[in-house]
N, C-alpha and C positions, 0 to 999 in steps of 0.2 A: 356565507360569512362576510361581515363588513370589515374592510381593512382601512377605511378612510378615517383619519383621526381628527382632523380639524373640525371645529364646530361650525365654521362658516368659511366658505371659499373666499369671502370678501375681506377676511381679516387682513390680508396683505395688499389690498387695493389701495394705491396712493390716493391722496386727496384729489378729487376730480378737478379741482381748480389749479393744480400744479401745472406749470408750463410743460410743453412737449419736451423742451430741453431737459427739464428735471426728470421727466418720466423715462427719457432715453438713457439715463445713467445706468451703466451695467458694470458692476465690479468685475474687472478683467479676469481674475482668478479667485473665485470665492474660497473661503477657508473652511466652512463647516459642512461636514457630512455626518450622518449617524454612524456609530461604530460598525453596524452591519454593512451599510453601504460602502464605507471605507475599506472594509475587509474584502468585500466581493469585487470592488473595482480594482483592487490590487492583486487579485488572483491571476496567476499566469499559467494556469494548467492547460488552457486550450489555445489552439491556433486561431489566427485572425480570420481564416477562411476554412471551409470544409467542402469536400467534394470538388475541389479545384477552382471554384468560382463563387460559392455562396458565402456571404459575409456573416460572421459571428455577431449577432445582435444582442447578446446577453447583457452586456454592460450598458448599452443604450437604454434598455428597458429599466435597468436598476436606477439610472439617472432620472428617468421620467417618473418612476414610482416614488423615488425619494422626494422629488420636487412637488409631487401631488400629495405629499404627506401620508403615503402608505405606511402601514406599520412595519416594523423590522421583521415581524413574522411573515408578512406578505413578501418582502424582499427576498428572504431566505427561501420561501416556498417557490417563488417564481424562478429563482436561480436554479434550484434543484430540479424543477420540472424541465426547464429549457436545456440545461446541460446534460440531462438524461436523454431527452429526445426533443428535437426542435418541432415546431408546428408543421414543418414540411415532412415529418416522419423520417427524417434523416438525422443521424447523430453527429455531433460536433467532432472535429478532429483534434486529438491531443497533440501537443507540441512534439516534434521529432527528437529534440535534444534536451537534456537537462540544462537549465539556464547556466549553471556554473561551468558547463563544458563548451559554451558557445564562444567562438572567437569573434569579437566585434569587428564589423566592417571598417575599413579605412575610409577616409573622406573621399578618396578617388573611387573606391568601390561604391560608396553611397551615391555618387554622381552617375557612375556608369551603369548601375543596376536600376536606375529610375525607370519605372513603367514596365519592367521585364517580369515582374511577379516571381522573383526568386529571392531566397535567403532572407525571409522576413525576420527571423530571430536574430540573425547577424546585424540587421539594420536597427532593430530595437536596441540591441546591446551597444551599438555605435552611439545612438542617441543618449542612452543611459550614461555611458562613460563620458560623453561630451558635456552632459549636464553638470557632472561633478568636476571634471578636469579643466574645462575651459570656463564654465559659468558659475562655479562655486555653489551649485545647487539652486541658482536663481532661475526659476522656470521662465519668467517673462524675458529674461536675457537670452535664454536658449531659443524660445519662440521667435524673438526678434532676429536671431541669426538665421534660423533654418526655414521659418514659415514664409517670408516674403517671396523668395525664389519659387517655392512650390505654388503659392497662391496666384502668381502672375504668369506661370508657365502652363503648358498643356497638362493639367493634372486633375482638375476638379470633377470631371466626369468619370474618373476611375472607379471601377467596381460599382457602377451605377450610383456614384456620389458617396459611397460609404466611407471612402478615405477621409473626406472633409467632415462627414458626419461624426466619425469616431473621434477625430481630433477636436472638432468644435464642441461636441458634447462632453469631452473630457475637460475642456476649458470651463464649460458651464458648471461642471461638477467640482472643479478644482482638484481633479485626480491626477497626481503625478504619473502614475502608471498608465492611465488612459492617454495622457498627452504624449508621452514618449512612444507608446504604441501607435497613436494616431499619426504622429509625424512619420514614423516608419511606414505605416500603411499607405499614407498619401504618396510617399515616394515609391513604395512597392507597386502600387496599382495605377500610377499616374497615367492619365489619358485625357485628352481634351482638344480644344481648338488651338492650332499653332498661333502663338502670339503675333507673329508678323502678318497674319490674315486680318487681324482686328483693325478696323478703321473707326476711330472715335469722331464725335461731333457730326454725325450724319443726321439727316432729316430734322433740320432746325425748327421746322414748323410744328413738330410733335411735342406736346407738353408733358405727357405722362406715359408710363409703361403700357397701360392698357390701351391707349390710343395707338401705340406702336404695334401691339398684338393684333389689333383689328386690321391695321394696314398689312401686316404679314399674312393674316388669314386671307385677305383679298388677293395678295400676290400668289399665295399658295394655290388658290383656285384658278386665277387668270393665267398663270404660267405653268399650270399642271406640274407643280413641283414634286408631287408624289412619284411621277414617272420620270421627269426630266432631271431631278436631283437625287431623290432617295433611292429609287429603284436602279437608276444608272450607277450610283455609287456602290450599292450592294452587289452589283454584278461585275464590278471592276476587278475583282481578284479571284481567279480560279484556283490558284494554288495556295492552300492554307498555310503552307510552310514559309511562304514569302511575305506574308502580311500578318502581323500580330498572332503568331501561332499559339501563344499562351492564352488567347481569348477564344479559340475555336470551340473549346468545350462549353463555353458560356453562352453560345448561341446569340442571343440578343446583343450582348456586349460586343461581340465580334462585328455584327452588323452596324452597331453604333459607331465603332471605330472607323469603319469605312465612310460613313456619312460625315463624321468629324474630319476625316482626312480630306474630304471634298466639300468642305463647308461652303454653303451658299451665302451670297451677300445678305440674305434676310437674317442670317445668324451673325455675320461678322461686321456688318455696318451698324455700329452702335449709335442710337439717337443721342442728340445733344443734351437731353435732360440728364444723362448720366454724369456730365461734368457741370451742369448748370444748377441743379437742385442743391439745396442744403442737405447735408448728410442725413439728418433726422427725417426730413421730408422724403428723401430718396428711399430709405428703408421702409417707411410707411407705404409708399406707393408700390414698391416691389412686393411687399407682403400682401397687400390688397390684391394686386394683379394675380399672383400665384394662387391666392385663395379663390378668387373668381374662377381661375382656370380649373382648380380642383373641383369646385362646385359644378362647373359646366361639364365636367367629365364623369359625373356620377352615372351609374347605370340605371336601368328601369326600376330597380328596387331601392334606389337612393343610396347604394353603397359607393364609396369613394373609389377613385382610381389609384391602384397600388403604385404605379410608376410616378404619377404626378405628385403623390404625397412626398416622394423623396426630394422633389424640388423645394418644398416647404421646409422640410427638416434639414436639408443641406444649407439652405439660406440661413437658417437659425444657427447652424454650426459655424458657417463662414463668418457671420456677424460677430460671434463671440471671439473667434481668433483675431479678427481685424481690430476689435476694440482692445485687445490685449497688446497688439504690436504696433498699430499705426497711431503715432502721436499727433499727426497733422492731417487728419482725414479730409478736411475741407478744401485742401489745395486742389486745383483743377486736375492735376495728373497724380494725385495721391495714390498710395498703395491701395487704399479702400476702393477708389473709383476704378482702378485698373483691374482689381480682383473681381469686383462686381460686374464689370464688363465681360470678363471671362465667364463668370457664372451665367450671365444672361445669354451669351452666345451658346454655351453648352446646353442651357435649358431649351433653347429653340431647337437645337439638333436632337435632343432626347425626345421631345414631343413629336418632332417630324418623323423620327425613326419608329415610333410606336405603331402598333397595329392599327390604331384609330387615326393616325396622322394628325394634322393640325386641325383644331376646331374651326368651324365656319364663322363667317362674319355674323350670321344670324344668331348662332349659339352664343357668341361673346357679347353681342348687344343685348340679347335676351336676359342673360344672367345679370347684367348691370341694371336692367330694369327691375328684375325680380328682387334683387338685393342691392338696392341703391347705396351709393356711398354715404348718403345722409341717414340711412336707416340704422338707428341705434337701439340698444336695449336699456331698460332701467338699470341704474348702477347697482341695485340690490338684487339683480336677477340671480336666482338660485341655481348654481351649477352642481349642486351636490349629487344629483342623480347621474349626470353624465360623467362626473369624476369617479364615482363609485363603480360605474360600468367600465370605465377605462382601467381602473386599478384591478378589477377582476378579470381582465382580458388575458387570453392566452396569446393572441396575436400582438406582438410587441409594437408593431407599427401603430396600432390604435392607442396604445398607452402614450406614445410620443405625440400622436395627433392631439389628444386631449390636453396634454401638458402645454404644447406650443400654442395652440389656439387660445387656451385660457389666458396665457401670459400676454398674447397679442391683444386679446379683447380688453384686458386691463390697461394695457399700455396705450391703446389707440381709441379711447373714448367709447368703449363698449359697442364697437361696430358689430352689427348683427351677423355679418358674414362669418365671423370667427365662431360664433356660437353654432351657426348652421353647419359649418364644416366640422366642428367637434362631434356632431351627431352623425356624420356620414362615415361610418367605419368601413374599412376595407376588408375584403375577404382574403384569406390566405391563399396564394396562388398554388395551383397544382403542379409542383415541380419535383416531386420525388416519390419513391426512390427509382422509378422506372422511366422518368422523363428527364432528359438532360438539359432541357431549357423550358422557359415558359413564354407564353404569348403575352408580351408586355402591352 
């Protein structure tokens, strides 16, 4: 069955002569969704996590399918399939309380529960009530109050970045329900690099993120960081009850928390390009860098890396939130630059903690030669086959992959790396129902 509706994926491509500034304009909270998408994104039947640590991805898929012009029939079909049984062969968890019986958290509880992974429904109800009582239903006003503190604190790595993904993709969709859920989820699962560890304006001679990645790869090898940082951090806590006990069941997330707690300077010393670049240029370089990383981490059958893909989709989410709340992003110490520094530091720690560790200098230099920055596609390149393949996917990460890479391809001059990445689908990890963790 074909679910793709648009006659040409190029219909929405802006005039290629437009300036980068014009191409970077993103309406902070879009207003239009199809009736089916609106209804599904407002559904509050299911919990934000299941099995104690797995994120509910159902709404992320609906956003991506909607943006890919999937039919409403396909949206309904995907929702029914995923909410009946996830691709992990594990069912979602339904909410524990009827929403009308939930007592909203107080502001003090909202702060004290951060990162403890407790009382998600109470936190959603707190955000819902605050939206009406303090902000008169103004979503951007609510975001401007609650998001900055979350984006600049130790939060972005929570639930393997799914907190910021849920929030940012809710902003992308313009879904009030997803945004309030996402603020609550980011608070609920907050985890990341302690802000006081971050040192800005380091390595002034480095001009781009990929240049910094190559330097980190060299340090990783020369200083044996797999052993001296990651393994040492992982072995630092013998008693699960004394360090993030809520994450023990999650396996990899518990190990990541240890590495973040002992973050190495390769993660916390943020190069000066973070404060020096124009914001539009900064996003372009960060997206290209993480796409190179994704392509460099493909397996022998050209499948993408499940973990690295989250770095791309979380950056997409973070960008949408920042564009909604930061009115002066170009300032040297703006909310945008501070939050992106947090994202970068967490990204380094996530890659370092993964089973493959940090990619080598050779791998990073090779992918830059294979898919050079100057390598672009014709502006009329036909994306229809990969879009149709994405829309038909059961694995929602691949639907999101196609959506984001196609948007970036349109935005950044049809760089071939985005088209290449769009075709590198991930495989669903084997995490259920008899395996309590997965090998990231």
